[in-house]
C-alpha positions in Angstrom: 159.0 264.4 96.9 162.1 263.8 94.8 162.2 260.1 95.9 158.5 259.6 95.1 159.0 261.3 91.7 161.9 258.9 90.9 159.7 255.9 91.9 156.8 257.1 89.7 159.3 257.6 86.8 160.4 253.9 87.2 156.8 252.7 87.3 156.1 254.7 84.2 159.3 253.2 82.6 158.0 249.7 83.3 154.6 250.5 81.8 156.2 251.9 78.6 158.4 248.8 78.3 155.4 246.5 78.7 153.3 248.4 76.1 155.8 249.3 73.4 158.8 247.0 73.6 158.7 243.3 72.5 158.6 240.7 75.2 160.8 237.6 75.2 159.0 234.5 76.4 160.9 231.5 77.7 159.2 228.7 79.6 161.3 226.7 82.0 160.4 223.9 84.4 162.2 223.5 87.7 161.8 220.9 90.5 162.3 222.1 94.1 162.7 219.8 97.1 160.3 220.3 100.1 162.0 222.2 103.0 165.2 222.8 101.0 166.0 225.7 98.7 165.4 226.2 95.0 166.7 228.6 92.3 164.3 230.0 89.6 166.5 230.9 86.7 166.2 234.2 84.8 168.8 235.9 82.6 168.9 239.2 80.7 171.2 241.3 78.6 173.1 243.5 81.1 172.4 247.2 81.1 172.2 250.0 83.6 169.3 250.8 86.0 167.7 247.3 85.9 164.2 246.9 87.2 163.4 243.4 88.3 160.0 242.0 89.3 159.2 238.4 90.2 155.5 237.6 90.4 153.1 234.8 90.7 150.0 234.4 88.6 151.0 237.0 86.1 151.6 240.0 88.3 148.8 239.3 90.8 151.2 238.6 93.7 154.6 240.2 94.2 157.3 237.8 95.2 160.5 240.0 94.9 161.3 243.4 93.4 164.5 245.3 92.7 164.9 248.9 91.4 166.7 252.1 92.3 169.8 249.9 92.8 168.3 248.0 95.8 165.7 245.4 96.8 162.2 246.5 97.6 160.0 244.1 99.6 157.3 246.5 101.0 154.7 244.9 98.7 156.0 241.3 98.9 153.4 238.6 99.4 153.5 237.5 103.1 153.9 233.8 102.0 157.4 234.6 100.8 158.5 237.0 103.6 162.1 236.3 104.6 162.5 233.4 102.1 163.6 235.1 98.8 166.8 236.7 97.6 168.5 237.8 94.3 172.2 237.3 93.4 173.0 241.0 93.7 176.6 240.6 92.9 175.7 238.9 89.6 173.2 241.4 88.3 175.9 243.2 86.3 176.5 239.9 84.4 172.8 239.5 83.6 171.7 237.1 86.3 168.2 237.9 87.8 167.6 234.4 89.2 165.5 234.1 92.4 166.4 231.9 95.3 163.6 230.6 97.5 164.5 228.9 100.8 162.5 226.6 103.1 160.4 225.5 100.1 156.7 224.8 100.8 154.1 222.8 98.9 152.2 226.0 98.4 155.2 227.4 96.4 154.3 225.2 93.5 153.2 227.7 90.8 154.1 229.5 87.6 156.4 232.5 88.2 157.1 235.4 85.9 160.4 237.2 85.8 160.3 240.7 84.3 163.5 242.6 83.7 163.2 246.2 82.5 166.2 247.6 80.8 166.3 249.1 77.3 163.9 246.3 76.3 161.3 244.4 78.3 162.2 240.9 79.0 159.6 238.5 80.7 160.3 234.8 81.3 158.1 232.2 82.9 159.3 229.5 85.3 157.1 226.6 86.3 158.0 225.4 89.8 157.1 221.8 90.8 157.6 220.5 94.3 159.1 217.1 95.1 159.9 215.3 98.4 162.2 212.5 99.4 162.5 212.2 103.1 163.4 209.8 106.0 165.2 207.2 104.0 166.1 204.0 105.8 167.3 200.4 105.5 166.0 198.0 108.1 167.0 194.5 109.0 164.3 192.1 110.1 164.4 188.4 111.1 161.2 186.3 111.7 160.5 183.3 113.9 161.2 180.9 111.1 164.8 182.1 110.8 164.3 184.0 107.6 166.1 187.4 107.3 165.0 190.4 105.3 166.1 193.9 104.4 163.6 196.7 103.9 164.5 200.0 102.1 161.9 202.7 102.6 161.4 206.5 102.4 158.5 208.7 103.6 156.7 211.6 102.1 157.6 210.8 98.5 156.3 213.4 96.0 155.3 212.6 93.3 154.0 209.2 94.3 155.7 207.2 91.5 159.0 209.1 91.3 161.0 206.7 93.5 162.8 203.6 92.0 164.3 201.0 94.4 166.9 198.5 93.0 168.8 195.8 94.9 172.4 194.7 94.3 174.2 191.6 95.6 178.0 191.8 95.4 177.6 194.7 93.0 175.3 192.7 90.6 171.8 194.0 90.0 169.2 191.5 91.1 165.7 192.9 91.8 163.4 195.9 92.3 161.1 196.6 95.2 161.3 197.7 98.8 162.0 194.3 100.4 164.7 191.7 99.8 165.3 188.3 101.5 168.8 187.5 102.7 169.7 184.0 101.4 173.5 183.9 102.1 175.1 185.7 105.0 178.3 186.1 103.1 176.7 188.4 100.5 177.1 192.1 100.5 173.7 193.7 99.8 172.8 197.2 98.7 169.6 199.0 97.9 169.7 202.1 95.7 166.8 204.5 95.9 166.6 207.1 93.1 164.2 210.0 92.9 163.9 210.8 89.2 162.6 214.3 89.5 165.1 215.5 92.0 167.9 213.5 90.3 169.0 212.4 93.8 169.9 208.9 95.1 170.3 207.3 98.5 172.1 204.0 99.2 171.6 201.5 102.0 174.2 198.7 102.4 174.5 195.6 104.6 177.2 193.1 105.5 177.2 190.2 107.9 179.7 188.0 109.8 179.2 185.0 112.1 181.3 184.3 115.2 181.3 181.5 117.7 183.2 182.0 121.0 183.3 180.5 124.5 182.3 182.1 127.8 184.9 184.4 129.2 186.3 185.3 125.8 186.4 188.7 124.2 185.4 189.6 120.6 186.1 192.6 118.3 183.1 194.6 117.2 184.3 195.9 113.9 182.8 198.7 111.8 184.4 198.8 108.4 184.3 202.1 106.6 185.7 202.9 103.1 187.7 206.1 102.5 184.7 207.7 100.8 182.7 207.5 104.0 185.4 208.8 106.2 185.7 211.9 104.1 182.1 212.8 104.7 180.0 213.7 107.8 178.6 210.7 109.5 177.5 209.3 112.8 177.9 205.8 114.2 175.7 203.7 116.5 176.6 200.2 117.9 173.7 198.2 119.2 172.8 194.6 120.4 169.6 192.8 119.3 168.1 189.7 120.7 164.5 188.5 120.2 163.6 191.8 118.4 164.8 193.9 121.4 167.5 196.4 120.6 169.9 197.9 123.1 172.4 200.7 122.4 176.0 199.9 123.3 177.8 203.0 122.1 177.5 205.9 119.7 179.6 208.5 118.0 178.3 211.9 116.9 179.4 214.3 114.1 182.3 215.6 116.2 183.5 212.0 116.7 182.8 212.1 120.4 182.3 208.6 121.7 179.5 207.8 124.2 179.4 204.4 125.8 176.2 203.1 127.5 176.5 202.8 131.3 176.0 199.0 131.2 179.0 198.5 128.9 181.4 201.1 130.4 183.6 198.4 132.0 183.3 195.9 129.2 184.3 197.9 126.2 187.9 198.5 125.2 188.5 200.8 122.2 191.1 199.4 119.8 193.7 201.4 117.9 191.3 201.6 115.0 188.8 204.5 115.6 185.7 202.5 115.0 186.5 199.1 116.5 186.0 197.7 120.1 186.7 194.7 122.2 183.7 193.5 124.2 185.1 191.5 127.1 183.9 188.9 129.7 181.3 187.3 127.4 178.6 185.0 128.8 175.9 183.0 127.1 173.5 185.9 127.7 175.6 188.0 125.3 174.7 185.9 122.3 172.8 187.8 119.7 173.2 190.2 116.8 175.6 193.1 117.1 174.9 196.0 114.6 177.2 198.9 113.7 175.1 201.5 111.8 176.9 204.3 109.9 174.5 207.1 109.0 175.3 209.6 106.3 173.2 212.2 104.4 173.0 210.1 101.3 173.1 206.6 102.8 173.3 204.1 105.7 175.8 201.2 106.0 175.1 198.3 108.4 177.8 195.9 109.6 176.2 193.0 111.5 177.9 190.3 113.6 175.9 187.3 114.7 177.5 186.1 117.9 177.0 182.8 119.7 178.6 182.4 123.1 178.9 178.7 124.2 179.1 177.4 127.8 182.0 175.1 128.6 182.1 172.9 131.8 185.2 173.4 133.8 187.7 170.5 133.8 187.2 169.6 137.6 183.4 169.3 137.1 183.8 167.4 134.0 186.0 164.8 135.7 183.6 164.5 138.6 180.7 163.8 136.2 182.7 161.1 134.4 183.7 159.4 137.7 180.1 159.6 138.9 178.8 158.0 135.7 181.4 155.2 136.0 180.5 154.5 139.6 176.8 154.3 138.7 177.6 152.1 135.7 179.7 149.7 137.8 177.1 149.5 140.6 174.3 148.7 138.2 176.5 146.1 136.4 177.4 144.5 139.8 173.7 144.3 140.8 172.8 142.7 137.5 175.6 140.1 137.8 174.7 139.2 141.4 171.0 138.8 140.5 171.9 136.6 137.5 174.1 134.3 139.6 171.4 134.0 142.3 168.8 133.0 139.8 171.2 130.4 138.3 171.9 128.8 141.7 168.2 128.6 142.5 167.5 126.9 139.2 170.3 124.3 139.8 168.9 123.4 143.2 165.5 122.8 141.8 166.9 120.5 139.2 168.8 118.4 141.8 165.7 117.9 143.9 163.9 116.2 141.0 
């Protein structure tokens, strides 16, 4: 009975505050990213025995409540169950902000934050939902030999929030999702920026060209700047030929190296962590070798275009030269013999007449 009486007292206290004390209105707009977490700001003048109510649609749905020195979620709307929390350690400093995790599209709404102390304080926060997912940079080559890079992202909300800009050797060139590679020595970057989330993603591309002979080995490098090495990233090495891509090796977040079965006896890791020797090359190994470094905020691609040429062994080469000479001498001898025979016959016919 005593507990219920205290609860009724607090409810009455809230009603008195709403009816007789001035309310403070402050409209704020916040952008939250789909599937991530967002904080709805709300501050108040610190006092004792705070009563906090977060609601949607002006008190029609309860999102989160706090009174009697603890959170009360018995009447919480089921849509928010297990996804909301206050910063309890910061209540004494006047922070009544609400954190919502695993943000959904249905969370987009206007929220009211009511704090009851000596005066009533109600603030409104408008939550907008944005999305910026599955960013990627893709290398494409067509039958005519032209090479392109595509920078794309999926589930972009709002539709026109994304801006894509291309840079060549750190010089801004063009906008748009696609860019044609004109010079293989260029370092290319695409910068995707989501204005509402104030978040960017970078895709970069570098290329080298190598020509070797059969039986040789070549280093598959994967350059990484110090900024990349300080972050979490994964690495994948692959081989592409005629639009078919085969994985060679990969390295996960724990930096554990995994080599594909078909390359186990042909790859030799160098002293550098992200560099390999691929040995015993044949003409069939010609193609494009890609090292793809994947981070949270970007992807970097190092590509090596490799041509493996066939060389005829010295013994075979000499045999071919000798054969050609023999054929040439034989044909020349036949021509000479035939010419002399014709000349003799002509001389005989002349003497008869």
